[in-house]
N, C-alpha and C positions, 0 to 999 in steps of 0.2 A: 400391384407389387405387395409382396408380403415379407415381413421380417422372419429370416430363417436361421440366423446365427445362433447355433446351440450353445455357444460359449458363454452367453449372457442371457439367462432367463429373465423374462420380463412379466410383470403383472398385466392383466387385460388392459388396464388404463394406460400403462406405460407403452404397451405395444400399439395401441390405437393412435397415441400421439406420434410415435415413431414413424408409422406407416402413412401419415397424412402428408400430402404435398400441397404446399401453399402457405399463407401467412397463419401462423399458429402461436398461441401463447399457452405454455404449460404452467398452470398455477400449482406449484409444488410445495406442500406443507413441509414443516420441519421434519427432517429424518425420513422423507418419502422417496429418497433415491433419485433426485434430480440429476446429479452428475452422471449416474448410471444411464439415465434416459437420454441425456445430451450426447454421451459417448456412443450409445446404441444408435442414435439418429445418424451420426456421421458414418458408422459402419454400414448402416442400412443404405444410405445414399451411395456409398462406394460400391456396395454389392449390386446396386441397381444402375450402375453405369456412370455415376458422377465421378469426375476426376478428383482425387484428393487434393491436387494442387489448386483446384477452383473453389474449394470450400473454405470460407472465412468463418472461423469460430473464435469468438471473443470471450475471454475470461477476465476476471478482475485482478488476478495476481499471476506473476510469472511461474510460481510454484504450481498453481492450478493448471496452467498451460502445459507444463512439463509433465505432470501427472496424467493429463488427458492424452497427450502424445503417447506416453508409454502404454496406456491402456489400449489405444488404437493399434499400436504395433502388435500387442498380443491378440487383439481381436481380428485384425485383418491380415497379419503376416507380412505387412508392407514395412519398409524401412522408415526410420523416424524422419529421414529427409523428404519423404513423400507428403509431409504435413507442414509445409512452410508458412501457412496462414492460420495456424492455431496459436493465437497470440493475445496479449492484452490490447486494449484501445491504443495505448501509447506506443507499444511495439509495432503494431500493425501500421499505425499512422506514420511513424518514423521511417519504416521501410518504404512507404510511398513518398514521403517528403524528401528523403535523401536522394531518390531517383530523379526528382523534378525541382529541386531547390533552386536551380539556375533560373527557373521561371519566375521566382520571387526575388531575384537578385543576389542569391547566395552561391557560393562555389563549393563543390565537394572537396574534402570531406567536411561535413557539417558537424559542429561540436555541440553536445548537450551539457549545459552548465549545471553543476551540482548545487545543492542548497547553500553550501559553504561559499561557493563562488558567487551566487546570487546575492547573498547577505553582504558580502564585501562591496559589491557594486552599489547596492542600495545605501550602505553606510557612507560611501564616498559621495553619493549624490546628496544625502542629508547634510553632510559637512559643507558642500558647495552652496546649499540653500539655507544654511544656518538653521537647520531644524534639529531639535532635540533627539538624540539617539534613542530615547525611551520609547519613541513612536515607531521604532524599526519594525518590530514584529507585527504590529497592527497595520502598517503600511504594506508589508510583504503579504499579509493575508488578503488585503484589498486587491493588490495586484493580481494575485492568484484567482480570486473570486471573480474579478472583472473579466479575465480571460475565459474562465469556465462558463461564464454566463453567455458567451458567444457574442456579446455586444458591449465591449468595455465602455464606450461613450455613454450609453444609457445607464450602465451600472454606476459610473462616477456621478452622473447627474442625480441619481436617486440617493446618494450618500449624504446624509445630514450630520452624522455623528463626527465626521472629520472635516467639517467645512473650514476649519482654521488651517488645514493643510491642503496644498494645491495637488491633489492626487493626479489630475490629468498631466500636469507638468512633470511630476516625478515619473509617471508611466512613459511619457514621451522620452525623457532623457534616459531612462533605464533601457527602453527598446533600442534606442539609438546606439547605446554602448554595446548591447548584445550584437547588433547588426554589424558594428565596426569590427567586432571580433569573429565574425562569421559563425555566430553561435545562437542557440535557442535555449530557452529553459524548458522545464518539464511541461509547463501549461501551454507554452508556444506550440508544442508538437501538435496538439489537437487543433488549436485555433488556426494555425497556418495551413494545416491539411485541409481543414474546412474551407478556408479561403481558396486554396489551390483548386479543389473540387468544385466549388461553387462558381468561381470566376473563370474557370478554364475548361469549357465543356469537352474539349478533345481528351483531356486528362481524365475527367469523370467518366466519359464513354469507355475509355480503356479499362478502367477497373469495374464498371458495371458489366461489361463484356466478360472480363476475366472471372468474376465471381458468379457461379451458378447457384450458389446457396449461401445465405448468411445465418449464423447461429449466435445467439448472445446469452451468455450465462449471467446470473444475478441481475437480471434486467430491471429489477426494482430500484437498483442503485444507479441506473444511468442518469446523467445530468443533461440539461438541454443541449449542450454542445455535442455530447455523444449521441443523443437521439437524432440530431440534425445530420451528423456524420453517417449514421446507420442508413438514413433516408437517402443520402447522396450516393452511397455505395450500392443501394438496392435497386437493381435494374429490372427484375422480373417478378417480384412479389414473393419469391421464395425465402421467407423469413421465419425462423424458429426461435422463439425467445423462452427462457426458462427463469422462474424465480418465484418470489413469495412477498407479496405486498405486506403481509403481516410481520415480515422481518426487515422492512425498510427503515434503516436507522442512521442513515447518512445525510439527512436533510441539511445539517449544519455544514456539510462539505459542498452542498449544492445539488445533490441528487434530487430528482423530482419524481415521486412515486405515482404522479398523475399519468405519466406516460404508460405505466403498467395498467393502472385502473381503466384508462381510456382506449386500451389497445384495439378492441374490437370496433370502436368507432372510427379509429384513424385508418386502419387497414381493411380495405373492402374485401369481403369474403372471408375474413379471419375467423378461426375456430378456437374456442377455449377449451382446454383439457385440464382436468383436475386430478392431482395425485394426492389422495387424502389419507392413505394409510401410513402411519409413522412406525418405521422399523426400528427406531432407536429407543424411544421413551415408553414407559408403562402406560396403560390406559388411564390410570389415576392422574398422572402428570399431564398427559394430553388434554384431558377434560378440564383440568384446572386452568391450563394455559388458554383453552378455547373460551372458558368463562370470562377470563380477563379481556381477551382481545375483542369480544362482542360489544364492549363499551366504545370501540372506535366505529363511528358511523360510516365513514368513507373507507370501504374496503371491498375486495372481491370475496364473495361468500364461498365458503367450503366447510364440509363437516369432517374435521380430522378425527381419526380414531387410531387405537392400537389393539393388537390381539395379544399383547403382553400385559399380564395382570400382576398384582402384588406390589405395586409401587407404594412408597411411603412419602407423605408430604407433611411437614411440620412447620408451624409458624410460631415464632418467639419474639417477645418484646423484652428487651433488657434495660436496666437502669442506665448504664453507661457503655461507651465502645470498648473500654477495657474488659468489662464483664462479658460483653458479647464475644469478644476475641478469645477470652479464656474458655468460655463454653465451647466455642467452635474448636479450639485446639483439643480440648478433652474428648469431644465426640469424634474427631479425626483419629485420635489415638485409640479409642474404643473400636471404631470401624476397622482401623488397620489390624487390631488384635483379633478381630472377627474375620480376617482373611481378605480384606479389600486393600489392594496396593495403594500406596501414597500417590503414585502417578495417575491412578484412576479417580482422584478427587480434585475438586477445585473450589476456590473461594473467589466469588465474582463481586465486584463493586462498581458503583456508577463513575467514581473519579479517583484518580491515582493517590490523592492525599489519604484516602481511607485505608490504604495498604499498611501503613506504618504499625498500627496496633496489632495487625494479624502477623506481620513479620516478627515482632517482638514475641508474640505469643508462641509462634512456631519455633523460634529459636529457644526460648525458655523451656519448651516441651521436648526439645530434641527432634522436632519433625523436620525432615528435609523439605525444601520448597524451591520453586523457581518462579521468576517474574516473567510473564508473558507481556508482549508489546513493548519491550525495552528498545534501546536505541538500535537502529538498523545496522547490519554488518558494515555497510560501506560508509557509515557515518562515524565509525570508531577512529580514534586518532591515528593509530598505526597504519590502518587501511588507507585513510585519506593522505597520509604522508607519502606512502609508496605510490599511490595512484597519481598523486601530483607530479611525481618524477616522470611517470609514463606519459601523463598529459602534457607536460612541458616539452616532451620529445615530438609528439604527434601534432600539437597545436601550439606553435611557437608564438602566436599572438596572445596566449592565455597569460596574462600578467599575474593574475591571482594565484595560479598554480606555481608559477616560477618564483614568485615572491615567497610563497610558503616554504619551499625547499631550499632556497638560497642560503639559509642558515640553519637547516635541519638535516643532520646533526650539526652542532655549532661549528662554524668555520671562522669566526672572527669577523663575519660580514653583517655588522650591525645597522641600525637605522641611518646612522650618518653616512655609511658607504652606500646604502641603497639610495639615499637622497642625492649623493654625488652622481651615481649612475643615472638616475632619473633626469638629472640636469643635462645630460648628454643627448637626451631624446629630442627629435624634431619631427614634424609631420605626423605620420602614422606609425612611426618606429615603436616596436614593442619593447618592453623592459629587457627581454632576452637579447634583443638586437643591440640595445644600449650596452648590456653587459659585455657582449663581444666587442663593441667599439672600444669600451674602456680598456679591454685587454690589449686590443691592437695599438692603442695610443699610449699604453703603459702609464696611466695616470693614477694608478693605485699603489699603495705601500706594498713592499715586496711580499710580506706574509699574506696579505689579502689577495694580491695578484695570484700567488701560487695556489691558494685555496679555490679561488674562482675559476682559474684555468683548469684545475683538476675536476671541478664540477661540470664544466662545459665539455671536457673530454669524455667524462662518463655519459653525458646526455648523447653525445655524438656516437659513442660506441654502441649503446643499446638500440639505437634508432632502427637498425636492420635486424635485431634479434627477435626471436619468438618470445611471446609474452612471459612464459615461465622462466626462460633464461635471463630476460631483461630484469626481472624482479630479483633473482638470485644475484645478479651482477650489482644491482644497486645495494642490496643488503651487505654484500661482501666489501665493495670498494668504499662505501660510505661509513662502514663499521656501525651500521644502523642498530644492530642488536645490542651492542655495547651501550650505545646511547639510550635505547629503550630500557635496558636493565637498570640504568641510573635513574631514568625518568619514573620508573614504576615504584609505587610506594611500598610494596612488599613482594616477597617471592612469588606468591600465588598470582598476583596481578601480572607479573612479567610472564609467568608460565601461560596465563590465559591469553595474553597479547601475542606471545610467540605462537600459540596454537592458531590464533586468528590469521597470522601471516602464512602458516602452513596451509590453511584452508584457502587463503588468497592465491597462494601458488598453485594449488590444485585447480581452482576455478580458472585461473589464467591458462593453465595447461590444455584446457578444453577449447581454446580459441586459437585460430590460425595466425592472426596478426594483432599487433597492438591496437590498431583501430577497432577491430572487431571486439576485442576484450573491453575497451573503454566504452563502446556502445552498450554492450551487455551490461556492464556495471552501472551505467547511467540510467538504465531502464528498469532497475529493480526497486524503484521508490515504492511501488504498490505493495511489496512484500514486507514492509517494515514491521507490521504487527503480527506476523505469522509466528506459529509456535516453533520453538527450538526443541527438537526431539532428542537432542544429544544429552540433556540433563534429566535426572529422575527427581521425583518429589512432588508434593502438592503444588498445583498451579495456582498462582495468585495473579489475577487478571482483571482488567476493566471489562465491562460487559461488552463494549465494542470489539475489544481484541479477541473475545471468546467466540465470536460468530464463526460457525463452520466447524467448531470443535465439539467433542462429546466426552462425557465423563460418567462413571457409574454413580458417583455421588457428588452433589453440588450444593455449595452454601451460597446463597444469594444474600449478601449482607448490606447493612446501611440502607434499608427500605424505609426512609423517612421523608416527610415533606421538606422541600428545598434542596433535597439531595436526589430524590427519585419521586416525582419529577424534580428536575434540577431548577434551581431558582431563576436561571437564565432562560428557562424554556416554559414559562408560565404565562406568556402574553397572549397566546392564541390557542384555540382548540387543536389546531394542526400540530403545534409544538407539543402539547400534552399527548396527543395521539402517538407521536414519534417516541416520547418517553415511555408510554405504555408498550409500544412495540419493543423497546429495548428490554423491558422486564420479561416480555414474552420470549424474547431470544435467550435471555439468561435461564429462564425456567426450562426451556426445551433442550438445553445442553445436557440435562440430567437423564440418565437411563432408568435408574431405580429409586434412589433416594434424593429427595429435594428438601432442603431446609431454608426457610425465608426468615430473615430476622431484621429487627430494627433496635435502635438504642435511643432512649430519651434524651441523653446527653452525649454529644460527640464533640471532642475537643472543647468541652466546657459549655457548648452552646445547646439550648433545648430545641427539639423539633418533635412534633407529634409523628406517629406512624404514617406511612405513605397511604394516600387515598386508594392506591392500587391494591393494597392488602385487603381493604374492606370490599373491593369489587370481586375478589375471588370468592366463590360461594362457600359458605361454611361447611357444606357437605363435601367439599373437595378435599379437606384436609383434617387430620385429627389434632 
C-alpha cells in the first residue's frame, strides 16, 4: 500500500510512518508536522479500504478533533458525519458509556455534572462531616486524581498529606450522591468506561470488533487510565500513536510519559518513526532547545534540526521584575515598529502571578495584549446561568442547577423560601418536584407563588423547543439581559457578556436537541486553555497554556530558581526533568526571535537565575 493523496505532500519520514500497518509510535519533534502526519494516516487508511466509521482517532481537545475532521473532509471528500469517532478520550468514552450505562445501574439520559455542580456537592458533604471548607479544593483535586489513577482505593491508601481527612468516606458519599442523580462527573466518564469494558467482555468485544484502527495524538500526555482504555479497545494491534516525550509537561495532572518511552517494549512488533525536521523555528532556536533537553536522561533520542537560519536568541538578567517587564515592553514596541505584528509576539511565564508586572508594562506602553488560558467559556457566569435553565429542564433531579436559577434573575425567592420548599421533600423527591408540590398546595405567599409559577411554566414551555429557541425564550421571559446589565460593573463588561450569550446561541443552534447541546457543553472541559483568536495583541500566557501555539517572537520570562524549576517540583529528578521540558516547550514556540530573561528580585524576593539557563550552551545565543 502506498500513500497517493497529492493534496498533502509528505516528507519521506512522514510518508514511511503513514504507510506502515501495525503498532507504530511517531516521535514527532516540535514543529515537525505531527498533526499533518496523523491526518494523512487516516486518509491513507480510508484510501486503502478502511471504513472511516471504524477508525477511532483520539485527540486531547475538542477543538483539535474539529480541526482534524475539517481537514479529513477536505482530503477525502467525505462528509463530516463519516468521522464519528474522531474525538477526545472523554467524548469517545461518553459515547460508549451512554449506550451501555444501564449495565452499570444508570438509566439514559446520563447527566455529566459540571465543576460548579461537583463543587456544590462536595461542599454539602464537608458541612455534613463538619470539615472546614478551606479543604474543598484539595479534596476535589484528590477525588479527581484518585479516579484518573484507575485505582481509587490504592490512591487513597497512599495519601499521607491528608490523613486528617477521611478521603475514602468523602469519595463514597460523593459517588452515592452522583448515582442518586443518575449523573457522572468528568473523571467518572473514563473510570466507568474502563470498568464497563474490563468487566463486561461482550461490550469490549463489540468495540474491539468495531474499531479496525486506533490512533492517539499527544500520546506523551496519556495517563494510566487512558492507556488502559486504549489497550481494552485495541483488538488487532493496529495502533498509531503520535507525540513527543520532550514536550511531556502534564505529570502534575497524572500523565505518565513512561507509556511513550516504553512503547516498543509493550507492543509486540512496534516500530518507531522519528520526525526530526522542525518547520517552525530557526536552526539556532532548535539547537539551543536540543542542548537544554539533552540534560534529561530518560528520553527517546532524536536529532531535531531546521533548514531555516537567521534566528536570534538573547538571554538577559535584570535586577527586578519591574525592570524586566519595562525592557520587554520596550523591545516589543521596537519589534512592532520594525514590522512584527503584536499578535505574532508572546510573553510566556511559569505561573500566572508573574503576569501582573507585564500587564502593567503593556498598558503603560499602550501595547494591546490578551490573556491566554483564562476562564473557560462554559465557566462564565452568564453561560452557567442560562445552561442551568436548560439543565433543569432535561435533568429534573439536578437540585444544584434548579437552586441556581430559582432566584436568577431575582424573583423574591430567597433562602427562607428555598428552606420551606426543601421541608416538603420526602424520599428521593428532587427540589424541583418539591417546588411543584409547594405550588399545588399553595403554601407560599402570593408574590412568591406567582414568581415560582412563572418560572415553572417557563421550564415546561422550553422542554420541547430546539436549543436556540429555548435560550432565546429564557432570555426574553426572565428579562435576563436587564438583570445582566445591572449586574455588570461597566458597559464594556456587559457588552462582553452579551457577546458571550450570542456565541452561546450560535453554539446551541448547531445541536438538534437540548440533550445533545448539554452533552456537547459538558465535554469541552479539555479546551479551557485554548487560544481565543477573536482578540488581537501580544499574548500573555503560562508556558503550559502556550503548548501547540507558535509566534514569530517569544519572550520567556521569570527564568529563576524556585520559579523554573518551580519550588514545588524540586523533590525528584523526574520533576526537574518535567520543568526542563516545560522550558523546552516555551523555547520552541518561537519562530525567529527568542528572548530568555530572569530577575534577581521578583515581588521583593531574591532568586538566582535558573539552572536551565546555564545548561543552554554559551554558543547557542549572543
